[in-house]
Each structure stands twice: as C-alpha cells, then as structure tokens.
N, C-alpha and C positions, 0 to 999 in steps of 0.2 A: 802659608806662603810668606806673609809679611814678617812673621817671626823668624823664619829661616833666612829671609833676605836681610833682616836686621843683623843676624849673626854673621852672615857672609860679608856684609859691607863694613861691619865693625872690626873684623879680624885684622885687616891691614893697619888699622889705627891703634892697635893695642901694643905694638912693639914685640909681641910674642913671636917666636920662631915657628909659625905655622902657615899653612896654605889651605884654604877651604875651596870646596867645589859644591855648587848648589844645584840640586835636581828637584823637580816636581815629580813625585812618584807616578802621578797619573799620566805624565808624558811617556812613561816607560811601560804603560799598559795598553790595551787595545783602545782605539778611538771610541768604540761603542761603550766600553766600561767607563771611560772618562766622562762621556756625556751622561750616562745613567747615574754615576756616583754624584757628580756635582749638580746635575739638573734635578734629580729627585730631592736633594736636600733643599735647594732653593725653592722648589715648588711647594714642598711641605711647609717650610717656615713662612712662606708668603701667603698660602691659601688655607692650610690646616695646621696652624702652630700647635693647637691642642694635641693633635695626633703625634706631632714630633715630641711633645712633652711626655706623652704616654710611652713612646718608644724609648725615650731617654730613661724614664723611671723603670720600665720593664727590663731593659738591658742592664741596668744597674743591679737588679735582683737576679737576673739570669744572663750572665755575660756570654758573649759570643764564643762558640767553640768550633774549631775547624775540624769537621768530621765529614766523612762520606763524600758526596758530590761537591760540597763547598770546598773541601780540602783539595780535591782534584782540580777544581776550577782555579783556585789560587795558585797551584803549582804551575799551571799552564800560563795564567795571566801575568804572573810576576817573574817568568823565566828571564825576560830581558833585564829586569831589575837586578836579579842575581848576577847576570852576565856583566853588568856595569860594575858591580862591586868587585867581582873577580878581576876585572881589567884594571880598576883604579887602585886596588889594594890599600884602602884607607887605614890609617892608624886608629881612627875613631869614627863612629857613625853617630851623628847627632840628629835626632828626629823631633820635629816640632808637631807631629801628629802621630797617633798610635798606629796608623795603617802601615807605615814603612817597616815596622818591626813585627807587628801582629801578623801580617800577611805571610811572612817567611820565617816565623819564629822557629819552627822545627827543622827548616831546611838550611838555615844560615850557617850553623857550625859544620854540619855534614858537607856543605859546599866548600869548605876550606876557608871560610871567612871568620876570623877569630878576633877581629877588632871589637873593643868594648862598645856597647850601645848606650847612649845617653838619651833619655827621654826628657825633652823640654816641654813641660805642660803649659798650655796656653789659655787656661781659664783658672779662676780662683778655686773652683771646685775640681776635685779629682775623681773622674768617673772610673768605674771598675775596668772599663775597656783599656785604660792606660796600663793596667797591671799585667805583666808578663815575665816569666822567668828569664827570658833572654836579656832583659834590661839590667845593666850593671849599676846605673845611677839615675836618679830622678832629680830634675831641677824644678822647684816650685816657687810660687809667688809669695807665700805668707806662712806664718807659723801655723795657722789653722789648716792650711793645705798639708803641712807636715803631719798634723794629727790625723787627717783623713787617710794618708798613706800608711801610717803606722797601724791604724785600725784595720787596714787591709793586709797586714802581715809584712810590710816593708820595714826593715830595720833602720834605725836612725843613721847608721854609717853609709847608707845608700841614698840619702836625701840631702839635697843642697838647696838652701833658701837663697834665691838670687833675684826673683822677680820674673816678669815676662819680657823677653827682649823686644826693644823698640828701636826704630831707626836712629842713626847718629844725630839727626836733626832735633830729636827730642831730648838730647842730653843737656842742652842749654836753654835758658829762657831769656827773652827780651821783654822790655816793658810793654804794656798794652799800647801806650802812646806811640812808641817807635814802630810797633807792628802795624798799627792802624795807618801810620804815615806811609809805611812801605806799601800798604795795600790800597792807598788812596781813599781811606775811610775817615769819617769825622773822628777827631781825637777825643773830644769830650762828649761821648755818646755811650750810654749803656749798651753793650753789644752781646747779642745772643747768637750762638753758633748752633745750627741744627744740622746734624749729619745723618745721612740715610744710607751709608755704606757705598761700596764701589758700584753696586748694581742698582742703587736707588730703590731699595725694597721698602715696603711698608706703606702706610697711609700718608704719603708725602704731603699732598695738598691739604688734607684735613689737619695734620699736625701744624703746618704753617699757619693755617687760618686760626687754630686755637691759640697759638702764640700771639698772633696779631690781635686777637680779641682782648688779650690782657694788656697789650701795649696801646691800643687805640684810645682808650678812655683817659690815659695819663698824658694830657696835652701840655703839661707844665715841664716836661722833660723830653730830651731827644733820645731816640733809640735807633739801633742798627740791628737788623736781622739778616744773617747770612745763612742761606739754605743751600747745602751741597747735595745735589740730587744724583751724583754719580753718573753712570752711563744711561740713566733713564731720561732720555732727551725729551720725551713727552711730558714728564713731570716737571722738568726744568722750564719748559715753555709755558706750561699752565701756571706755575708759580710766578714766573716773571710777569704774567698778565694780571695778577691780583692787584686791585687798586689799594693804595695805602695813603693815609693822610700826610701832610707836609712834615710832621715831626718824627716820622718813621722813614728810615731808608731800608729798602728791601733789595738784597743782592741774591739773585738766583744763579747758582753755579752748577756746572756739570761735573765731570770727572776732573779732579785737581790733584796736584802733586805737592801742594804747599800747605797741607793740613797743619803742620807744625806752626807755621806763621799765623794761620787762622786761629789756632788755639791760643797763641800768645795774645792775639788781639781781643779775644772774647772774655767776657765776665762770667758767662754761664754756658754750659754745653747741654743741649737737648738731644738725646740720642738713645738708641738701644745700648745695652750694657755688654757688648761683646768683649772678650778678654783683651784683644789688642786695642780696641778703641778706648776701653776703660784704662788700660795701662798707659796709653799715650796721654790721656787727659790727666791722670795722676802725675805723670812725669812733668807735665806743664803746670801742676798746681791748679787745675781747672775743675771746679765742682760740677757735678752732673745732675740734671733733672731727667731721670730715666723714663722713657715712654715705650710702651709695648714690648717689654723684654720677652724674648722667645722662651716659652716654658722649658725648663731644663737648665742648661748651663748659664744662660743669660739671667734667668731669675735668681739663681744662686749667686752670681756675680753681684747683682743688684743688692741682695741681702747683705753681703759683706760691706759694700760701699756705704749703705745706710747705717749699718752697725758702727762703722768707723767714723761716721759723721761727715763723709765726703760727698754725699748726694742724697737725693730724694727720688721716690718712685711714684709715678702717676699711673693708676690702673685703668684710666679712661681718658678720653679727650677733654671732658669737662673737668676732670681732676687735674689734668695738665694745666688748663687755663687758671683754675683756682689756686694751685700751688705756686704757679709763676706769679700771680697777683700777690700772694702772701709774701713771696720773696722780695718783690719790688717794693712792698710796703715796709719791709724790715731788712735793709741792706746788710746789717751786721750779721745776719744768718749766712749770707753769701760769703762774707769775709771769713767767718769762722770755718765754713766748709772748705774754703780755698786753703786755709792753713792745714786742715785735716788731710786734704788731698796731697799737699806738699809733703806732709809727714809720711803718708802711706806710699807715695810714689817711689819708683826705683828706676830712675832714668839711665843708670849704668848697668842694667841687668845683663845686656848682651856681653859686655866686657867681663863681668863677674862670671858668667857661665863659661866663657872661653878660657879664662884663667883656671877655673875649676877643672876643665877637661885636661889642660896641660898638666896640672898638679896630679891628677889621678893617674895619667899615663906615666909620669915620672916616678910616682910612688910604686906603681905596680911593676914597673920594669927595673926599679932599683937604681937607675942611672938617668941622667937627662935624656930626653927623647931625641932620636934622630929623625929629622923631618926631610921629606923629599920635596 
C-alpha cells in the first residue's frame, strides 16, 4: 500500500501527462477475506515467524496454482475488482503486490481488459509468486533482482531496474542538525531511531531495553533514542515509562507521519528489514542495524544490505546490544555504512517507474499516448 501510494502521490509531480487512481484490492473483496488475508499474515509474523519462513520457502518451490475450488473462490471474490477495471478502462495497471494480477490472471483478458500489467516488486528478493504470464513488465530494485527474474524465465526486455517507490518526502535530505531542530531534539547527540512498523509488531520493549543497555554505560556522550511504536499504544506507554539516565533522551512515539524527518535526524536505524522501510532508509542514506527480520523476504533483504555494506544484522537481543556497542566504539563504521546506503538508495524510484510506464505505452502504441 505504501509503494502504491508513493506512485499515486508522485504522479502529479512528474510533469507526465497521466492520471492515477489508487485502489486497495482488499477493499474490493469481501470483508471476511480482507480480515483473514491481512490478519493471518500479521498473526504469523508476530507469533510464528518460523512458520511464515517455511511457507515462503515452500511456496517458492511449489508456487500457487489456481485450480478447482480455489479458482472458483477467486472468481467470486474478485468479481467487484474486475468490475472496477471495466468501469475505469485504465491504459495501464500497476500492481505493487502480486495479488491484484495473480487473482484474475486468466479472467483479465477474456473480461475485455487489455491494459498492460506492470508488476512493481517491493522486496529486494523476487519470489516465484510474482511470476505470471499476464505481467508485461517487472520493475525491480537491483541488478541482483534482475538476475533472479531471468533465472525464472523472464527476458531482459521485460525488466526495468528502478528501485522500490518511496514517498516524495524521501527524495530530499536535510542535515541531521536541521531535522533535530525541527523535532525539538538535541542537535549534538548521537541519535538512534527504532522503528516497529505501523502496527508496532515485534518485541518492542525488549529491543528498546537492549539499545539502552548499550547507551547507558557510555556516560561521556549524549544520546537520543526515538522509538516509534506505531498503533501499539500499550507498547508506547510501557516504553515511555522506562527510566533512563540523564545523558540519554528517550522519545516514545505512536503512529507518526514524519518518518522521513525522523530518518534525517538519526545516525542509525534499528528495525526489521521490510522492503519499504529499507528503501526509505537507503533513500535517506541511513545505515541499518537489523533486528528480528522475518524469515523469508526480510531475511533476504537483510542479506543484500549487509553484502552492500549498508547495514548489520543482529540475530538476538544480546547480539543487538553487542553490535551497537561495537558501532559506538568505532563511528567510522557508521559513516562508511551511511555512504554505502546513499550509493544503494533510489529516492527517485517512483518517478522512474512512472516514466517507464509512459515510455512502454508510447512504444507499444507507436504514437504518444492519449490520456483521459
């Protein structure tokens, strides 16, 4: 959803003659299916992440096939979705998840919808579920992502390296001092930003205490720790009540809309390695200390970040405290990782993807596109 919103919000800023309409496909299905689809994922990654990793690996080897009752279910469940497409008659369909095209792959063209389908992948790794004959073009983050697609039979002419789309606010950077001043934070203070997602998932209090454990013994310097707990109000309240010594400032925040400014203010990000969060951090040149990556896509994202020198991975809370202590003892490592993050980041990915869509439409039609 964040990637789709990034494309939708960027479109008016590009100067391209296009108009975008943004839908959440789950809003076009039954309320029961929406609850099951999103709720089951959150429940698994929160309580049984290893099982999610198993499903990720298993479905990579044995991809989803729409047969029998599953196919009949999809035909009923996505009838409203096909109706929306018939009504709006788009010139192109851009999908930031495989569900919007996988669910109607065999029904799309017979339904009279012939707009090309663009798949905008939102992790560094490309799972087999993204692969489908109805897709005309894939947008990927990195050269390695291209290699993955080619190994799955996708020809190079159908692949565009652009990055993962981030919101327009991530296209520009401001200095840490200016960002801290805007946020009312100490300007000369090493700042750690801990993100726990929009729902505040994970071991929020334990992670915060592990970070504080590394900071508390270093009384000769000033530190700021910003913990963003999302919609988990209980976690925010509990974090805000953790006692800290005078040389540490602890800010416990709930759901925020200024992550871009918080990232500008930070020296280091402690977070899971989701595709969007990682891309936003890279766009800001912010190195990551990755904790508790979800087995599957997040673990593979973490691997690429580490290989490129833009972050580190902690496999446990004790490892988190140890690695942070090491980084604080050797600040040059953080500066080197920040440079690697800036090199790897693609803050203008959304604009590049939209330009590619227009170019493909113009090339396939042979004349400049006519837009409604």
